[in-house]
N, C-alpha and C positions, 0 to 999 in steps of 0.2 A: 289632590286627587290625581292629577296627571303625573306627578313625581312618583307616586306609589306604583302606577302602571309601568313606568319606565324601569323602576327598580326591580319589579317582579320579573320582567323579561330578561334583565341582565343577570339576576341571581340564578336563574335556571341553568344558564350556560356556565356559571362559575362555581357551582357547588362542588364539582369534582376537580376543581383547580388544584394543581400542584405547584403553583407559583409562589413566590415570596411576597410578603407584605412589608411595607415600610411604615413604621409607627412613629408618630411625632406629636408634639404638643405646641400650641401657639397661645400666647397670652392675649386676652381680649379684655378691655376695660368696659365695665357697665356701671355708669354713674360713679366713677372714680373708685370702683372696687375691681380688683384683678381676678378674672376668672380664667380657666384653662380649657381650651378646646382641643381635645385629643382626636387625632385623625389616623385612619388606616388607609393606605394607598397601595394599589397593586403595582406590579412591575411595569405597567404601561402608563402609570401616572393618573389613573382614574381613582377617584375617592370612593372607597368602599363604605366606610362608616365614620360618623362623627359623634362625639360625646362631649357634653359641656359639664364641667364640675367646678366647684369652688376650691377643692383641695387638689394638691399635686402629690398624692401619696400612693402607697401600694393598693389600698382598697379601691381607689378610683380607677387605677390601671387594671386591676383584676376585674372589676365590673365591666369596663370597656372591652377587655379581651374576651370575656365570657359572652358578651353580647355579640361581638364580631364572629366568634367561632360558631356560636349557635346559628347565626344567619348564613354564614358562608362556608362552614365546615373547616376542618383543619388544613393547615398549609405546611409546606416543606420547611420554610425558614422565616424568621422574623428579623428584619433589619431595623435597628433602633439606634438612637444616639446613646450617650453614656448615662442617661437618666436612670437612677437606681430603682425607681419604682417599677419600671418596665421589667428589669431583671428579676426583681423579687416576685412580681406577679407571674412571670413566665416560669419561675422556679416552682411556685405553688401549683401551677397547672400541670407541670411536668414536661415543659418544653424548653428548659434552660439550655439544653444542648443544641437547640435549633436557633439560638439567638446570635446574630452577627452585629458587631459594633465596629465602627471604624470612623476615620476622620471624614471621608467623603462618601461613604457608602449610603448615607441617608439623604443625599441630595434630591432624590426623586420626591420624597415627602416635603422637603423644604421648598422646592419649587412649586408644589401644589398649593402652598399658602399664598402665592402672589396674586392669583385672580380673586381670592377671597379678600385679601387686604385692599385691593383696588376697589372692589365693590363696597367694602366697609367704609372706606374714606368717602365714597360718593354718597353714602347714606348718612354721613355725619355721626357715626358711632351708634351704639345700641343703648336703649334705655332700660330694657328688662331682659332677664335671662330667658324667658319664654320666647321673646322675639329673636334672640340669638340662636336658640335651638331650631326654631322653624326655618330661619334664614339659612343656617348651615346645612340642614337636610335638603332643602329645595335647591339651593345654589349648587350643591355637589351633584345632584341628579341632572339638573339642566346643563351644567357645564360639561359633565361627562357625555351627555347626549350630543352636544354640538362640537365638542373638542376633537378635531381631526389633526393628526400629525401631518402637517403640510409638507414637511421635508421628506417624508417617506413615499410619496406618491406624485404622479404627474398632475398637471393642472386639470386635465379632463377627468381623471379618476377622483380627484379632490372635489371637483364641482358636482359630479354624480353623487358622491357620498353625502355632500352637504345638502343637495336637493332631496335626497331620500330622508335625511334626518329632519329637514323642514317639513316634508310631507307627512311623516309620522307624527311630528309635533302638532301640526294642524289637525290631523285625524284625532289625536287625543283630546285636543281642545274642543272639537266639534261635538264629541259625545258627552 
């Protein structure tokens, strides 16, 4: 309930975004079966969209891209790793010319996996796919809300922003 409110407020400001997206996948085990969590991250490191699938193919990437584009609109460029399914899906959408691949270009998406992995270890893995989907969606919204780039601001500004985020969070929980 509160994650949806936070997401709605963020989407309004990002619809006309001309920034690049970083697309990546991470492997997650659910009862000894390997699943794939596809993630779209914006240029600031905020998780835009998550998608859980059993397959790592063109159809899954295409479904993920269509869902992301429908929610956030088109973007200037897509930064991906060398996974062929993203390239094939972008070609089908007609955005193959906007794909960037490189050795270290996708570090923004790779680093966004770290808080997710830390929390996953604390939870002692997932038992069902439904639990993973819920957790990924809510974790992304909450971590985006509280994640402040500490290195870009002074202590006073950081403290003010953190207090504002906490006040908004408490306001959402109170309703």
